[in-house]
C-alpha positions as CSV (number, residue, x, y, z in Angstrom):
1,M,31.8,-97.6,-27.3
2,S,31.9,-96.3,-23.7
3,Q,33.1,-98.4,-20.8
4,L,29.5,-98.6,-19.5
5,Q,28.3,-99.9,-22.9
6,Q,31.1,-102.5,-22.9
7,L,30.1,-103.7,-19.5
8,H,26.7,-104.7,-20.9
9,A,27.7,-105.7,-24.5
10,E,30.8,-107.7,-23.5
11,Q,30.2,-108.9,-20.0
12,G,26.4,-109.1,-19.6
13,Q,26.4,-106.7,-16.6
14,S,24.0,-103.8,-16.4
15,P,25.3,-100.5,-15.0
16,W,22.7,-98.5,-13.0
17,L,23.1,-95.0,-11.7
18,D,23.0,-94.8,-7.9
19,N,21.4,-91.3,-7.8
20,L,18.2,-89.5,-8.7
21,T,17.8,-85.7,-8.7
22,R,15.4,-83.4,-10.3
23,E,18.3,-81.3,-11.6
24,D,19.6,-84.3,-13.5
25,L,16.2,-84.8,-15.0
26,S,15.6,-81.2,-16.0
27,N,19.0,-80.5,-17.4
28,G,19.2,-83.7,-19.4
29,R,22.1,-85.2,-17.4
30,L,20.2,-88.4,-16.8
31,A,19.3,-88.8,-20.4
32,H,22.9,-88.2,-21.4
33,L,24.1,-90.9,-19.0
34,V,21.5,-93.3,-20.4
35,A,22.8,-92.6,-23.9
36,D,26.3,-93.4,-22.6
37,G,25.3,-96.8,-21.2
38,I,23.5,-96.4,-17.9
39,R,20.6,-98.9,-17.9
40,G,18.8,-98.2,-14.7
41,V,18.4,-95.9,-11.7
42,T,18.3,-96.5,-8.0
43,A,17.6,-94.2,-5.1
44,N,17.5,-94.5,-1.4
45,P,16.2,-92.2,1.4
46,T,19.5,-90.5,1.8
47,I,19.8,-89.8,-1.9
48,V,16.3,-88.5,-2.1
49,A,16.8,-86.3,1.0
50,K,20.0,-84.8,-0.4
51,A,18.3,-84.1,-3.7
52,I,15.4,-82.2,-2.1
53,E,17.5,-80.4,0.5
54,S,20.1,-79.2,-1.9
55,S,17.9,-77.8,-4.7
56,D,15.2,-75.2,-5.0
57,E,13.7,-77.0,-8.0
58,Y,11.2,-78.7,-5.7
59,D,9.9,-75.5,-4.0
60,E,7.2,-74.6,-6.5
61,Q,5.6,-78.0,-6.5
62,F,5.9,-78.3,-2.7
63,A,4.3,-74.9,-2.2
64,S,1.4,-75.9,-4.5
65,L,0.9,-79.2,-2.6
66,V,0.9,-77.5,0.8
67,T,-1.5,-74.8,-0.5
68,A,-3.8,-77.6,-1.7
69,G,-3.9,-79.0,1.8
70,R,-1.4,-81.8,1.6
71,S,0.5,-82.8,4.7
72,T,4.3,-82.7,4.8
73,V,4.5,-86.5,4.4
74,E,2.0,-86.5,1.6
75,A,3.9,-83.7,-0.2
76,Y,7.2,-85.5,0.2
77,W,5.9,-88.6,-1.5
78,E,4.4,-86.5,-4.3
79,L,7.8,-85.0,-4.9
80,V,9.4,-88.5,-4.9
81,A,6.7,-89.9,-7.2
82,S,7.2,-87.0,-9.7
83,D,10.9,-87.7,-10.0
84,V,10.6,-91.4,-10.2
85,S,7.9,-91.2,-12.9
86,A,10.1,-88.8,-14.9
87,A,13.0,-91.2,-14.5
88,C,10.9,-94.1,-15.6
89,A,10.1,-92.2,-18.8
90,V,13.8,-91.6,-19.5
91,L,14.6,-95.3,-19.0
92,R,11.5,-96.6,-20.8
93,P,13.3,-97.0,-24.1
94,V,15.9,-99.2,-22.4
95,H,13.2,-101.2,-20.8
96,D,11.3,-101.7,-24.1
97,D,14.5,-102.6,-26.0
98,A,15.5,-105.1,-23.3
99,G,12.1,-106.8,-23.6
100,G,11.2,-105.7,-20.1
101,M,14.4,-107.1,-18.6
102,D,16.2,-103.9,-17.8
103,G,15.7,-100.1,-17.6
104,F,14.2,-100.0,-14.1
105,V,13.9,-97.2,-11.7
106,S,14.0,-98.2,-8.0
107,V,12.5,-96.3,-5.1
108,E,12.4,-97.3,-1.4
109,V,9.5,-97.5,1.1
110,A,9.8,-95.3,4.1
111,P,12.8,-96.5,6.2
112,D,10.9,-96.2,9.5
113,L,8.8,-99.2,8.3
114,A,11.9,-101.6,8.3
115,G,10.7,-103.4,11.5
116,D,7.1,-103.8,10.5
117,T,6.1,-106.4,7.9
118,E,2.5,-105.5,7.4
119,R,3.1,-101.7,7.0
120,T,5.9,-102.4,4.6
121,I,3.6,-104.6,2.5
122,R,1.0,-101.8,2.4
123,A,3.5,-99.1,1.6
124,A,5.1,-101.1,-1.2
125,R,1.7,-101.9,-2.7
126,R,0.7,-98.2,-2.6
127,L,3.9,-97.1,-4.3
128,H,3.3,-99.6,-7.1
129,Q,-0.3,-98.3,-7.5
130,R,0.8,-94.7,-7.3
131,I,3.6,-94.9,-9.8
132,D,2.0,-97.3,-12.3
133,E,4.9,-97.8,-14.6
134,P,6.1,-101.1,-16.0
135,N,9.7,-100.3,-15.2
136,L,9.2,-99.3,-11.6
137,M,10.8,-101.4,-8.8
138,V,10.0,-100.8,-5.2
139,K,12.7,-101.3,-2.7
140,I,12.2,-103.3,0.5
141,P,15.0,-103.7,3.0
142,A,16.2,-107.2,3.8
143,T,15.6,-107.0,7.5
144,A,14.0,-109.9,9.4
145,Q,10.7,-108.2,9.1
146,G,11.3,-107.2,5.5
147,V,11.9,-110.7,4.1
148,P,8.2,-111.8,4.5
149,A,7.1,-108.5,2.9
150,I,9.4,-109.4,-0.1
151,E,7.8,-112.8,-0.4
152,A,4.3,-111.2,-0.1
153,M,4.9,-108.6,-2.8
154,T,6.4,-111.2,-5.2
155,A,3.4,-113.3,-4.6
156,E,1.3,-110.4,-5.9
157,G,3.4,-110.2,-9.0
158,R,5.1,-107.0,-8.1
159,N,8.7,-105.9,-9.1
160,I,10.8,-105.6,-6.0
161,T,14.3,-104.5,-5.3
162,V,15.6,-106.1,-2.1
163,T,18.0,-103.6,-0.4
164,L,20.4,-103.6,2.5
165,I,21.8,-107.2,2.1
166,F,25.0,-107.5,4.0
167,S,25.5,-111.2,4.7
168,L,25.3,-114.5,2.9
169,S,22.8,-115.9,5.5
170,R,20.4,-113.1,4.9
171,Y,20.9,-113.4,1.1
172,A,19.8,-117.1,1.4
173,E,16.6,-115.9,3.1
174,V,16.0,-113.4,0.3
175,I,16.5,-115.9,-2.5
176,D,14.1,-118.3,-0.7
177,A,11.5,-115.5,-0.3
178,Y,11.7,-114.7,-4.0
179,L,11.2,-118.3,-5.1
180,A,8.4,-118.9,-2.6
181,G,6.7,-115.7,-3.7
182,L,6.9,-116.8,-7.4
183,E,5.5,-120.2,-6.4
184,S,2.6,-118.6,-4.7
185,F,2.0,-116.3,-7.6
186,V,1.9,-119.2,-10.0
187,T,-0.5,-121.1,-7.7
188,T,-3.0,-118.2,-8.0
189,G,-2.8,-118.2,-11.8
190,G,-0.1,-115.5,-12.1
191,D,2.4,-115.4,-15.0
192,P,5.9,-115.4,-13.4
193,A,7.3,-113.9,-16.7
194,Q,5.8,-110.6,-15.5
195,V,7.9,-110.5,-12.4
196,H,11.4,-109.0,-12.1
197,S,13.5,-108.6,-9.0
198,V,17.0,-107.7,-8.0
199,A,18.9,-108.4,-4.7
200,S,21.2,-105.5,-3.6
201,F,24.2,-106.9,-1.9
202,F,26.1,-104.0,-0.3
203,V,29.9,-103.9,-0.6
204,S,31.9,-101.0,0.9
205,R,30.1,-100.9,4.2
206,V,31.1,-104.5,4.9
207,D,34.7,-103.6,4.5
208,T,34.4,-100.5,6.7
209,E,33.1,-102.6,9.6
210,V,35.4,-105.6,9.1
211,D,38.4,-103.3,8.8
212,R,37.3,-101.6,12.0
213,R,37.2,-105.0,13.8
214,L,40.6,-105.9,12.3
215,E,42.1,-103.0,14.1
216,A,41.9,-105.0,17.3
217,H,44.3,-107.6,15.9
218,R,48.0,-107.0,15.4
219,G,50.2,-108.7,12.9
220,A,50.7,-109.2,9.2
221,S,47.9,-111.8,8.9
222,A,45.2,-109.3,10.1
223,A,46.7,-106.4,8.1
224,A,46.6,-108.5,4.9
225,L,42.9,-108.9,5.2
226,R,42.0,-105.2,5.2
227,G,39.8,-104.2,2.3
228,R,39.3,-107.8,1.2
229,A,36.2,-109.1,3.0
230,A,33.5,-107.3,1.0
231,V,34.6,-108.5,-2.5
232,A,35.2,-112.0,-1.1
233,Q,31.7,-112.2,0.3
234,A,30.2,-110.7,-2.9
235,K,31.9,-113.4,-5.0
236,L,30.5,-116.1,-2.7
237,A,27.1,-114.5,-3.1
238,Y,27.4,-114.8,-6.8
239,Q,28.1,-118.5,-6.4
240,M,24.9,-118.8,-4.3
241,F,23.0,-117.0,-7.0
242,Q,24.2,-119.5,-9.6
243,D,23.6,-122.5,-7.3
244,C,20.0,-121.4,-6.5
245,H,19.2,-121.0,-10.2
246,C,20.1,-124.4,-11.5
247,G,18.2,-126.9,-9.2
248,S,14.8,-128.5,-9.7
249,R,13.0,-125.9,-7.7
250,W,14.2,-123.1,-10.0
251,E,13.7,-125.2,-13.2
252,R,10.0,-125.7,-12.4
253,L,9.6,-121.9,-12.3
254,A,11.9,-121.3,-15.3
255,T,9.9,-123.5,-17.5
256,L,6.9,-121.2,-16.8
257,G,9.0,-118.2,-17.8
258,A,10.3,-117.0,-14.5
259,H,13.3,-114.7,-14.4
260,P,16.1,-115.0,-12.0
261,Q,16.5,-112.5,-9.2
262,L,19.7,-110.7,-10.3
263,P,22.4,-109.8,-7.9
264,L,23.0,-106.1,-7.7
265,W,26.3,-104.7,-6.2
266,A,25.5,-101.6,-4.2
267,S,27.7,-99.2,-2.2
268,T,30.5,-99.5,-4.8
269,S,32.4,-96.4,-3.8
270,P,35.3,-97.4,-1.5
271,K,35.6,-95.6,1.8
272,D,39.2,-96.8,2.3
273,P,41.7,-94.4,0.5
274,G,44.0,-97.4,0.2
275,L,41.7,-99.0,-2.4
276,R,41.4,-97.9,-6.0
277,D,38.3,-95.9,-6.6
278,T,37.0,-98.5,-9.1
279,D,38.0,-101.6,-7.2
280,Y,34.5,-102.6,-6.2
281,V,33.3,-102.2,-9.8
282,D,36.3,-103.9,-11.4
283,E,36.3,-106.9,-9.1
284,L,32.6,-107.8,-9.5
285,I,32.0,-107.8,-13.2
286,G,30.1,-110.7,-14.7
287,P,26.9,-111.9,-16.5
288,R,23.5,-111.6,-15.1
289,T,24.6,-109.0,-12.5
290,I,23.9,-105.3,-12.0
291,T,26.4,-102.7,-10.7
292,T,25.3,-99.4,-9.2
293,L,27.5,-96.4,-9.6
294,A,27.5,-93.0,-8.0
295,E,28.0,-90.2,-10.6
296,A,31.6,-89.8,-9.5
297,T,32.2,-93.5,-9.9
298,V,30.8,-93.4,-13.4
299,D,33.4,-90.8,-14.4
300,Q,36.2,-92.8,-12.7
301,F,35.2,-96.0,-14.3
302,E,35.0,-94.4,-17.7
303,D,38.5,-93.0,-17.2
304,H,40.4,-96.0,-15.8
305,G,38.0,-98.9,-15.0
306,V,38.9,-102.3,-16.3
307,V,36.2,-104.2,-18.3
308,A,36.9,-107.9,-17.7
309,R,35.0,-110.9,-16.2
310,T,36.0,-111.1,-12.6
311,V,33.0,-112.0,-10.4
312,D,33.5,-115.7,-10.6
313,T,37.3,-115.7,-10.5
314,G,39.2,-116.4,-7.2
315,A,36.4,-118.3,-5.5
316,E,38.8,-120.4,-3.5
317,E,40.7,-117.3,-2.4
318,A,37.4,-115.7,-1.4
319,R,36.6,-118.7,0.8
320,D,40.0,-118.5,2.3
321,V,39.5,-114.8,3.2
322,V,36.3,-115.8,5.1
323,R,38.1,-118.6,6.9
324,R,40.9,-116.4,7.9
325,L,38.5,-113.8,9.3
326,A,36.7,-116.5,11.2
327,D,40.1,-117.5,12.7
328,L,40.3,-114.0,14.0
329,H,36.7,-114.4,15.4
330,I,35.2,-112.0,12.9
331,D,31.9,-113.5,11.9
332,L,30.5,-112.0,8.7
333,D,27.0,-112.8,9.6
334,D,27.4,-110.8,12.8
335,V,29.0,-108.0,10.8
336,G,26.0,-108.1,8.5
337,L,23.5,-107.7,11.3
338,G,25.4,-104.7,12.7
339,V,25.8,-102.9,9.4
340,E,22.2,-103.7,8.5
341,Q,21.0,-101.8,11.7
342,Q,23.4,-98.9,10.9
343,G,22.0,-98.8,7.3
344,V,18.4,-98.7,8.4
345,E,19.2,-96.0,11.0
346,K,21.1,-93.9,8.5
347,F,18.2,-94.0,6.1
348,R,15.7,-93.3,8.9
349,R,17.7,-90.2,10.0
350,S,17.8,-88.9,6.4
351,Y,14.1,-89.4,6.0
352,Q,13.2,-87.7,9.2
353,G,15.7,-84.9,8.4
354,V,14.1,-84.0,5.1
355,L,10.6,-84.1,6.6
356,E,11.8,-81.7,9.3
357,M,13.2,-79.4,6.6
358,L,9.9,-79.5,4.7
359,D,8.0,-78.8,7.9
360,A,10.1,-75.7,8.3
361,K,9.2,-74.6,4.7
362,V,5.5,-75.1,5.6
363,H,6.0,-72.6,8.5
364,Q,7.7,-70.2,6.2
365,L,4.8,-70.4,3.7
366,D,2.3,-69.9,6.6
367,R,4.0,-66.6,7.4
368,I,3.8,-65.3,3.8
């Protein structure tokens, strides 16, 4: 049994691949990873842009779309939809074997919509209609404007991945949006058992920003906090998840068949060379969670990762880390807002960059 398979069989955690490329689809690499224990796929605008920009496997389809009169933006989304549909087919057996509880493929709305609730709602709805697969999840960022869109899409009974969560305060809003959306769906006669959702709590980017702020503080107490904020906050997020799925509000929905919105640990590749390459995976293992892994992290975890329940250990130590950061005037909610803006901007630049690259291809085709 592989390490990935052990994660699910022994610890109840679902490992998802944090990558999607046409090359992995065409050469069977994704199918091989699924056979080895990968149980879902997630992609973001940066991943999609890198896949398209670094491969010629999209050229024939893109040329055909442009020749047929599609705009660059329309052609881009056709390329994305083709890959996502193909990945859904690869993961469909996992989805069916799990009774619809796993085996999802997640794709994000355009990142330039992060500040517009209504346009995000329309874009998420279009993606669900365009890629009409039961194991599709559409990603919506957990910005202030994204949270109402998450509630609205849940109220329509759609599967949503909430992405770019960087703080406990925003996570609380996301949980409430999911529950409120389910309640609305039930009110209109919907079956909540049809709805699945995950909440992507980002890890490494939090440490990067906190460690940057710690550089302004001298002394052993500040140095001892380096590389510890992200895991501490994620462990407290897991406690929030448990607390919010045991009260009367949740029980009313659960009796109707509702599924919990599972925490997903994203950005699990450490940026700090002082951390072990599997630290963010090893430290956040536990039931009813998802961990996303880059392909390099898959190999590293298979080689030397440790399969053991850790996500709900050291809770008091996690709270102590947060208190000690506060003593140094490092507010994790403020950190979260800053990193959220950085994340949205990074995705926006990737999206615009790949559209510009495709525009250049259009001009090349025009000259042929």
